[in-house]
VOGU-3710 file (C-alpha; in Angstrom, 3 decimals, decimal comma):
1> xxxxxxxxxx> 0,000/0,000/0,000  1,355/3,380/-0,998  1,613/5,778/1,934  0,173/9,256/1,662  2,904/11,906/1,703  3,017/13,959/4,872  2,533/17,256/3,015  -0,675/15,852/1,477  -1,954/14,839/4,907  -1,082/18,254/6,287
11> xxxxxxxxxx> -2,814/19,957/3,356  -5,907/17,799/3,838  -5,958/18,522/7,547  -5,633/22,258/6,918  -8,579/22,125/4,521  -10,579/20,225/7,131  -9,841/22,930/9,733  -10,888/25,623/7,265  -14,106/23,711/6,571  -14,777/23,341/10,320
21> xxxxxxxxxx> -14,322/27,075/10,936  -16,474/27,934/7,911  -19,174/25,602/9,203  -19,195/27,327/12,623  -19,302/30,717/10,907  -22,315/29,784/8,788  -24,064/28,009/11,672  -23,612/31,014/13,941  -25,076/33,415/11,385  -28,094/31,174/10,790
31> xxxxxxxxxx> -28,668/30,627/14,517  -28,547/34,363/15,268  -31,020/35,023/12,468  -33,397/32,212/13,499  -33,505/33,073/17,208  -34,005/36,729/16,386  -36,679/36,101/13,762  -38,728/33,465/15,587  -38,145/34,386/19,259  -36,916/37,992/19,081
41> xxxxxxxxxx> -33,833/37,001/21,089  -30,249/37,566/19,973  -27,044/39,269/21,156  -26,576/42,929/20,470  -24,794/43,813/17,242  -21,839/45,089/19,291  -21,432/41,583/20,771  -21,624/39,693/17,474  -17,835/39,507/16,958  -17,003/38,293/20,465
51> xxxxxxxxxx> -19,862/35,769/20,365  -18,598/34,457/17,023  -15,022/34,192/18,341  -16,279/32,269/21,392  -18,176/29,846/19,133  -15,106/29,432/16,916  -12,956/28,612/19,950  -15,499/26,051/21,145  -15,690/24,655/17,648  -11,909/24,386/17,520
61> xxxxxxxxxx> -11,861/22,370/20,748  -14,609/20,049/19,508  -12,955/19,570/16,124  -9,545/18,952/17,719  -10,922/15,845/19,434  -13,350/14,817/16,667  -12,944/11,636/14,654  -13,966/13,307/11,407  -15,295/16,538/9,968  -18,710/14,963/9,385
71> xxxxxxxxxx> -19,055/13,771/12,973  -17,926/17,162/14,253  -20,519/18,984/12,161  -23,347/16,739/13,345  -22,388/16,944/17,034  -21,675/20,684/16,995  -24,992/21,443/15,293  -26,961/19,636/17,970  -24,939/20,782/21,003  -24,822/24,429/19,913
81> xxxxxxxxxx> -28,465/24,305/18,847  -29,806/22,990/22,159  -27,906/25,617/24,156  -28,706/28,503/21,826  -32,411/27,866/21,350  -32,932/26,643/24,913  -31,552/29,975/26,103  -33,708/31,897/23,622  -36,861/30,069/24,716  -36,196/30,690/28,411
91> xxxxxxxxxx> -35,392/34,341/27,830  -38,472/34,933/25,703  -40,764/33,130/28,157  -39,449/34,142/31,589  -37,407/37,213/30,694  -34,096/35,750/31,914  -31,281/33,923/30,091  -29,920/30,488/30,970  -27,963/30,579/34,216  -25,682/28,001/35,901
101> xxxxxxxxxx> -28,353/27,090/38,458  -30,681/26,070/35,625  -28,490/23,054/34,923  -28,662/21,979/38,577  -32,439/22,392/38,575  -33,021/20,833/35,145  -34,126/17,496/36,586  -37,263/19,209/37,914  -38,377/19,926/34,374  -38,575/16,207/33,715
111> xxxxxxxxxx> -40,943/15,850/36,672  -43,194/18,532/35,209  -43,590/16,836/31,812  -45,185/13,662/30,532  -46,029/11,982/27,239  -44,384/13,370/24,145  -43,177/16,485/25,960  -41,227/14,284/28,384  -39,797/12,247/25,515  -38,735/15,460/23,768
121> xxxxxxxxxx> -37,056/16,773/26,930  -35,146/13,531/27,440  -34,016/13,596/23,833  -32,839/17,199/24,181  -30,410/16,040/26,856  -29,565/12,536/25,664  -29,048/13,210/21,952  -26,418/15,997/22,306  -24,589/13,997/24,968  -24,503/10,793/22,919
131> xxxxxxxxxx> -23,545/12,614/19,726  -20,727/14,417/21,499  -19,356/11,113/22,831  -19,830/9,522/19,378  -17,904/12,323/17,652  -14,742/12,024/19,768  -11,750/10,053/18,540  -10,956/8,191/21,760  -7,973/6,288/20,311  -5,855/9,305/19,431
141> xxxxxxxxxx> -3,285/10,607/21,890  -3,964/14,194/20,828  -7,564/13,750/22,027  -6,425/12,835/25,514  -3,924/15,673/25,572  -6,692/18,114/24,594  -9,031/16,709/27,254  -6,242/17,101/29,811  -5,842/20,751/28,839  -9,604/21,246/29,169
151> xxxxxxxxxx> -9,484/19,655/32,608  -6,620/21,939/33,623  -8,560/24,999/32,436  -11,596/23,908/34,467  -9,327/23,400/37,468  -8,026/26,964/37,160  -11,571/28,331/36,971  -12,586/26,385/40,069  -9,435/27,379/41,948  -9,442/31,113/41,136
161> xxxxxxxxxx> -13,053/32,077/40,314  -12,957/35,495/41,997  -9,944/36,669/40,001  -11,396/35,394/36,726  -14,836/36,913/37,226  -13,265/40,249/38,136  -11,274/40,252/34,882  -14,301/39,207/32,843  -16,490/41,869/34,449  -13,886/44,507/33,602
171> xxxxxxxxxx> -13,648/43,349/30,002  -17,204/42,279/29,164  -19,169/44,308/31,713  -21,775/43,195/34,206  -25,185/44,431/35,319  -26,297/43,057/38,675  -29,985/43,637/37,902  -30,274/43,165/34,123  -29,253/39,617/33,205  -30,844/39,749/29,721
181> xxxxxxxxxx> -28,552/42,658/28,901  -25,588/40,664/30,235  -26,318/37,910/27,728  -26,971/40,370/24,910  -23,676/42,188/25,498  -21,600/39,000/25,733  -23,160/36,199/23,734  -24,103/32,848/25,234  -20,725/31,052/25,699  -19,098/34,026/27,426
191> xxxxxxxxxx> -22,243/34,656/29,475  -22,346/31,069/30,743  -18,619/31,062/31,582  -18,814/34,418/33,329  -21,898/33,534/35,422  -20,607/30,049/36,258  -17,404/31,629/37,509  -19,456/34,146/39,496  -21,463/31,318/41,079  -18,210/29,614/42,084
201> xxxxxxxxxx> -16,848/32,878/43,487  -19,969/33,293/45,662  -19,072/30,164/47,623  -17,794/31,823/50,759  -17,418/30,447/54,282  -20,539/30,724/56,450  -20,724/33,899/58,537  -19,064/33,945/61,928  -20,854/34,682/65,183  -19,656/38,347/65,264
211> xxxxxxxxxx> -20,785/38,831/61,645  -24,190/37,382/62,490  -24,499/39,619/65,550  -23,659/42,687/63,496  -26,142/41,694/60,800  -28,861/41,088/63,370  -28,421/44,609/64,726  -28,699/46,069/61,232  -31,877/44,068/60,505  -33,573/44,652/63,871
221> xxxxxxxxxx> -32,441/48,288/64,045  -32,997/50,176/67,282  -35,000/47,253/68,708  -32,089/44,788/68,522  -31,301/44,701/72,237  -34,959/44,884/73,213  -35,829/42,041/70,851  -33,169/39,714/72,239  -34,171/40,574/75,828  -37,808/39,771/75,141
231> xxxxxxxxxx> -37,042/36,468/73,438  -34,662/35,380/76,192  -37,184/36,222/78,909  -40,078/34,502/77,194  -38,360/31,447/75,778  -38,905/29,363/78,895  -42,120/31,013/80,020  -45,472/29,289/79,942  -47,055/31,052/76,968  -50,543/30,217/75,789
241> xxxxxxxxxx> -50,045/28,804/72,263  -52,416/29,722/69,443  -55,277/27,300/68,888  -56,949/28,448/65,661  -56,340/26,559/62,437  -54,329/28,254/59,699  -55,110/27,526/56,045  -52,689/28,875/53,426  -53,728/28,508/49,774  -51,048/29,248/47,166
251> xxxxxxxxxx> -52,672/29,755/43,767  -50,657/28,878/40,673  -50,237/31,912/38,338  -53,223/33,710/39,904  -53,531/37,321/38,784  -56,062/39,876/37,534  -56,067/39,743/33,706  -58,480/42,660/33,326  -55,399/44,889/33,402  -54,571/43,520/29,925
261> xxxxxxxxxx> -56,733/46,126/28,191  -55,245/45,532/24,732  -56,459/41,906/24,814  -60,084/43,100/24,929  -61,388/40,160/26,939  -65,064/39,455/26,300  -65,799/39,102/30,039  -64,153/39,399/33,444  -62,664/35,964/34,193  -62,631/36,419/37,967
271> xxxxxxxxxx> -65,661/35,209/39,881  -67,729/38,233/41,036  -67,722/36,728/44,526  -63,921/36,797/44,475  -64,014/40,428/43,363  -66,227/41,325/46,333  -64,031/39,407/48,774  -60,860/41,018/47,416  -62,451/44,480/47,689  -63,339/43,749/51,328
281> xxxxxxxxxx> -59,662/42,857/51,836  -58,673/46,277/50,517  -57,325/44,922/47,221  -54,181/43,841/49,043  -51,274/42,410/47,086  -48,447/39,991/47,713  -45,132/41,190/46,269  -43,589/37,952/44,995  -39,871/37,397/44,342  -40,384/35,931/40,855
291> xxxxxxxxxx> -42,205/36,348/37,537  -43,721/33,574/35,441  -42,155/30,625/37,306  -39,925/29,476/40,189  -42,888/29,002/42,539  -40,514/27,511/45,120  -38,972/30,928/45,786  -42,367/32,362/46,722  -42,894/29,291/48,897  -39,611/29,873/50,681
301> xxxxxxxxxx> -40,509/33,459/51,499  -44,057/32,834/52,762  -42,939/29,821/54,816  -39,575/31,006/56,154  -39,817/34,792/56,372  -36,617/35,678/54,503  -36,314/37,172/51,011  -34,804/35,495/47,961  -32,298/37,903/46,445  -30,542/35,971/43,662
311> xxxxxxxxxx> -31,620/34,327/40,424  -31,687/30,756/41,687  -34,124/28,350/43,321  -33,424/28,609/47,033  -35,046/25,234/47,748  -32,436/23,667/45,460  -29,278/25,529/46,432  -29,645/27,332/49,754  -31,683/25,302/52,227  -29,397/22,702/53,786
321> xxxxxxxxxx> -30,211/22,832/57,508  -33,211/22,081/59,754  -34,780/25,482/60,419  -37,888/26,449/62,443  -39,792/28,118/59,616  -43,557/28,626/59,885  -44,398/24,869/59,776  -41,785/24,067/62,420  -42,637/27,100/64,553  -46,309/26,141/64,655
331> xxxxxxxxxx> -45,392/22,521/65,186  -43,523/23,545/68,324  -46,700/25,297/69,437  -48,628/22,024/69,083  -49,855/22,250/65,499  -50,041/19,486/62,898  -48,242/21,028/59,910  -49,502/19,558/56,637  -48,431/20,354/53,059  -50,270/19,169/49,945
341> xxxxxxxxxx> -49,448/19,657/46,270  -50,604/17,323/43,458  -47,272/17,406/41,610  -44,278/15,065/41,741  -43,179/14,931/45,375  -39,520/15,760/44,734  -40,107/18,695/42,391  -37,923/21,643/43,488  -36,459/19,395/46,201  -39,695/19,678/48,214
351> xxxxxxxxxx> -39,370/16,315/49,978  -36,134/17,367/51,660  -37,078/21,016/52,138  -40,526/20,368/53,615  -38,957/18,014/56,153  -36,223/20,520/57,031  -38,619/23,416/57,645  -40,932/21,402/59,875  -43,811/19,899/57,880  -45,034/16,720/59,535
361> xxxxxxxxxx> -47,083/15,428/56,590  -46,679/15,915/52,838  -49,286/14,748/50,329  -48,026/14,761/46,729  -49,277/13,392/43,388  -49,250/9,730/44,442  -51,501/10,568/47,378  -54,283/11,901/45,133  -56,734/10,280/42,741  -56,013/11,974/39,411
371> xxxxxxxxxx> -59,661/12,014/38,393  -60,152/15,465/36,853  -57,101/16,262/34,798  -56,476/19,251/32,573  -53,776/17,533/30,582  -51,131/16,947/33,298  -52,679/19,225/35,937  -55,209/18,072/38,533  -58,096/20,523/38,743  -58,353/22,718/41,803
381> xxxxxxxxxx> -61,866/21,425/42,445  -60,617/17,842/42,764  -57,558/18,922/44,749  -59,629/20,889/47,276  -62,218/18,118/47,601  -59,639/15,409/48,207  -57,740/17,450/50,792  -60,959/18,107/52,719  -61,947/14,446/52,496  -58,582/13,313/53,803
391> xxxxxxxxxx> -58,670/15,824/56,609  -62,120/14,528/57,525  -60,775/10,986/57,653  -57,991/11,979/60,068  -58,742/10,694/63,574  -59,900/13,392/65,966  -57,087/15,292/67,628  -56,899/18,312/69,915  -54,003/19,639/67,816  -54,727/22,703/65,686
401> xxxxxxxxxx> -53,845/22,476/61,988  -51,559/24,371/59,654  -52,962/23,353/56,281  -50,664/24,466/53,450  -52,162/23,905/49,986  -50,210/24,560/46,776  -52,381/24,291/43,670  -51,146/23,017/40,296  -53,964/23,853/37,865  -53,313/27,175/36,146
411> xxxxxxxxxx> -49,817/26,366/34,941  -48,600/27,246/31,446  -49,817/26,353/28,759  -53,229/26,729/30,469  -54,972/23,612/29,152  -58,642/22,801/29,884  -60,518/19,526/29,626  -63,939/18,836/28,126  -65,633/19,694/31,436  -64,310/23,233/31,156
421> xxxxxxxxxx> -65,156/24,688/27,749  -63,782/28,095/26,822  -66,244/30,882/27,631  -64,062/33,995/27,140  -62,573/35,344/23,934  -59,812/37,876/23,321  -58,603/40,074/20,469  -56,955/38,447/17,472  -53,362/37,508/18,246  -54,059/37,236/21,983
431> xxxxxxxxxx> -54,905/33,538/22,052  -52,593/32,784/24,992  -54,238/35,541/27,029  -57,616/34,019/26,163  -56,408/30,589/27,294  -55,176/32,056/30,566  -58,411/33,985/31,101  -60,491/30,838/30,605  -58,269/28,948/33,039  -58,739/31,725/35,583
441> xxxxxxxxxx> -62,503/31,676/35,001  -62,670/28,127/36,351  -59,858/28,520/38,855  -61,518/31,474/40,607  -64,919/29,769/40,754  -63,492/26,530/42,111  -61,631/28,601/44,713  -64,774/30,414/45,868  -66,736/27,164/46,116  -63,987/25,742/48,308
451> xxxxxxxxxx> -63,830/28,882/50,455  -67,556/28,681/51,157  -67,133/25,077/52,305  -63,989/25,819/54,313  -65,395/28,858/56,122  -68,560/26,959/57,002  -66,576/24,002/58,364  -63,934/26,102/60,161  -65,430/29,556/60,846  -62,736/30,669/63,305
461> xxxxxxxxxx> -59,778/29,721/61,126  -57,242/32,165/59,749  -57,262/31,783/55,958  -54,767/33,386/53,595  -54,665/32,990/49,814  -52,532/34,575/47,113  -51,012/34,088/43,672  -47,482/32,706/43,566  -46,415/34,860/40,608  -47,751/36,509/37,467
471> xxxxxxxxxx> -48,501/34,202/34,538  -46,002/33,786/31,718  -47,939/34,578/28,543  -46,076/35,083/25,262  -42,350/35,679/24,637  -40,618/38,855/25,738  -43,378/39,846/28,182  -45,904/39,654/25,374  -49,497/40,004/26,528  -48,304/42,700/28,949
481> xxxxxxxxxx> -46,399/44,953/26,550  -49,428/45,592/24,315  -51,247/47,084/27,304  -48,250/49,125/28,470  -47,859/47,149/31,703  -44,326/45,935/30,951  -41,643/46,657/28,367  -40,191/44,039/26,033  -36,810/44,159/27,781  -36,149/44,286/31,518
491> xxxxxxxxxx> -33,630/47,064/30,962  -36,463/49,254/29,626  -38,736/48,831/32,664  -39,926/51,957/34,420  -40,217/51,992/38,217  -43,973/51,178/38,210  -43,317/48,226/35,883  -41,112/46,478/38,443  -43,949/46,649/40,937  -46,412/45,347/38,356
501> xxxxxxxxxx> -43,985/42,502/37,634  -44,476/40,981/41,111  -47,956/42,000/42,364  -50,509/39,224/42,867  -53,889/39,288/44,680  -53,717/38,657/48,433  -56,693/37,962/50,716  -56,516/37,396/54,468  -59,672/36,159/56,225  -59,448/36,484/60,003
511> xxxxxxxxxx> -62,063/33,962/61,090  -65,452/35,445/61,943  -64,015/38,957/61,575  -63,894/38,371/57,841  -61,458/39,810/55,292  -58,708/42,114/56,556  -56,910/44,805/54,560  -53,171/44,327/55,122  -51,935/46,326/52,142  -49,221/45,374/49,680
521> xxxxxxxxxx> -46,528/43,379/51,477  -43,403/41,516/50,341  -43,971/37,773/50,536  -41,299/37,283/53,200  -43,239/39,489/55,647  -46,349/37,313/55,515  -45,391/34,658/58,149  -44,925/37,266/60,895  -48,275/38,865/60,012  -49,989/35,491/60,283
531> xxxxxxxxxx> -48,424/34,652/63,649  -49,500/38,049/64,944  -53,089/37,362/63,869  -52,979/33,950/65,532  -51,874/35,572/68,781  -48,606/33,630/68,807  -46,090/34,877/71,384  -43,421/32,217/71,032  -39,926/33,557/70,187  -38,676/32,732/66,727
541> xxxxxxxxxx> -36,937/33,843/63,552  -39,986/34,745/61,472  -40,264/38,337/62,648  -36,691/39,307/61,911  -37,090/40,446/58,305  -40,574/41,804/59,032  -39,312/44,491/61,431  -40,609/47,958/60,569  -38,071/50,177/58,809  -38,157/53,938/58,464
551> xxxxxxxxxx> -37,523/53,834/54,737  -40,440/51,460/53,973  -41,085/47,979/52,607  -38,286/46,436/50,571  -38,836/44,019/47,689  -35,469/42,537/46,663  -35,189/41,172/43,129  -32,104/39,625/41,483  -29,463/42,331/41,330  -31,781/45,158/42,413
561> xxxxxxxxxx> -34,611/46,070/44,765  -37,404/48,552/45,162  -38,760/50,341/48,216  -42,348/51,330/48,958  -42,609/54,000/51,634  -45,389/53,476/54,167  -46,899/56,849/53,347  -46,612/56,463/49,555  -47,857/54,126/46,881  -45,078/54,545/44,324
571> xxxxxxxxxx> -42,101/52,192/44,183  -38,584/53,632/44,347  -36,417/51,294/42,274  -32,765/50,903/43,246  -30,540/49,653/40,421  -27,129/50,280/41,963  -26,679/53,431/39,884  -25,312/56,816/40,905  -28,786/58,284/40,377  -30,409/56,024/42,998
581> xxxxxxxxxx> -32,322/57,726/45,808  -30,737/58,129/49,236  -32,991/55,419/50,684  -31,390/52,867/48,379  -28,113/52,725/50,325  -29,942/52,035/53,607  -32,108/49,410/51,949  -29,084/47,719/50,363  -27,313/47,601/53,717  -30,401/45,962/55,221
591> xxxxxxxxxx> -30,592/43,410/52,374  -26,951/42,443/52,802  -27,485/41,953/56,539  -30,575/39,816/55,896  -28,555/37,720/53,456  -25,971/37,122/56,194  -28,654/35,934/58,625  -30,274/33,811/55,923  -26,983/32,115/55,062  -26,279/31,489/58,732
601> xxxxxxxxxx> -29,694/29,945/59,308  -30,220/27,864/56,200  -26,706/26,681/55,322  -24,348/27,966/58,020  -23,648/27,415/61,709  -27,032/28,808/62,855  -25,667/31,308/65,364  -28,952/33,192/64,903  -30,882/30,373/66,549  -28,791/30,627/69,703
611> xxxxxxxxxx> -29,793/34,274/70,033  -33,361/34,335/68,804  -34,850/30,880/69,023  -33,799/29,305/72,295  -36,317/26,431/72,107  -34,627/25,212/68,915  -33,361/22,129/70,747  -36,945/20,979/71,141  -37,519/21,630/67,440  -34,499/19,568/66,407
621> xxxxxxxxxx> -35,488/16,775/68,779  -38,988/16,745/67,307  -37,566/16,534/63,794  -35,256/13,671/64,785  -38,126/11,790/66,333  -40,421/12,471/63,356  -37,819/11,317/60,835  -37,749/7,933/62,558  -41,519/7,628/62,679  -43,325/5,753/59,929
631> xxxxx> -46,544/7,647/60,535  -45,454/10,971/59,060  -46,485/10,180/55,490  -43,436/11,912/54,036  -42,713/10,298/50,637
//
């Protein structure tokens, strides 16, 4: 056999490299055009060159270890395509680009899907992975040398993340509050590297006892010494515990769509009885930490009394210790704390989190008869009925009840079954708004029917209900932009828009007293308000972040926050700019102190408990005993 001259091999290899680079160049141009045309998502023109260079570098690495040009082209097309269009779909739907925490939380998406959608999701992960493995030439020494260099580069990133992220921020820029603009100014590969490095750099040691003490004084303000004195004096006292039941109903994507004036809805979807009840409650609002998704972050705030301040799912990444949140606090007072949600039990790490924060019982999808399904979502009517039936079957007990109910019906894409025909229409091009309005038509009526039954059966109970977040409608805040409620890009939001972004209906029913107007409150302040209404006097952590502050109510959001003064209705948005109001610096200092206490409590040494929650030993003992008991019904 005649050997091929070395210069011919070198020439052929050079042509192959040219073809590989040309392929990446063409693919990049087509991908930018497609994501911009179909999803209105693409990097800014000023970032096109750096995004192309980043793709070429990635392509060079993939081709260097590829077995052939053909295999490289197939694998690169799929891998680049999944990342690029997955990012575009998330950004257009939820208004935020792909972040490192999304990869850690991706398994939850599989629990949300079924049928062909589940198959498609599995393929989106499996196919790129298998093709990438298939494309690599595992028998070539150069491949292993390249992989070793990649491993060394990853090691440097992990070892020196703070230095790297500082250099990248200086070169590529960084906005702490406008992640979409971060992606648009960098391109996806640089954005993912920069934010992954930032996530690694955030891994700092837990706060020390002096740091926690200093933070506590900032959060509690002038009442710091008084607060500690009161809790220390009352911790061992014989305090009369609350005895009324507490029912908390978290309503999936529940909001008032009549604000969408451009959609021209043919009728008001909300039940008139709900309208009257909400008016009696002063049209109060919950200020949620999220838009369009991430229900678990709203859950964390209303159950644990601390704000979520970063763009991640706190249930997944931040809650690693047993903490006396509202379920555990009430459990110490003699309550049976029960959570129910007809979704997969482990979604958003709820099995572990619910146990850690003190729930004694957790009913998930396998505990319900799925008899009235709207595609994959159990109807609220069936959910409410089954919870009431199961509570009625529970043997009589003198223990009061904390009944936490998280609905599932009302989730995107707002499907209905044959029992729930569409009754509301919308303007042409607003079909998603119409679907949401029809979902809300049934959701609000099923809620009011349940409330009538619940109030008749438990007239003295404290009942609170609220939406977990606004609904995601069409890409790039579509559905809202046509009515002037939101802008297409987060960076274009006015101050009132940020408040609109997080406001959901909130109703508090104080037993026989009826609805109570409590105003517009951040979600993390709700637990303290509820304990106050119950007459609870036990010391605990839930009032820390709810302390009154001279500058008003603070709603932290990822990279920013806004403040609502007690004597004003307008929101003062703080973006970390030189033009921010004077109150912003005080609010930011308070947020940073709250973050220190939150880290200490939920993943640190829990110095805060030693100061503010002296009975925590009883709480931990109760959790240890309950974990060993087979009667808790925790999946």
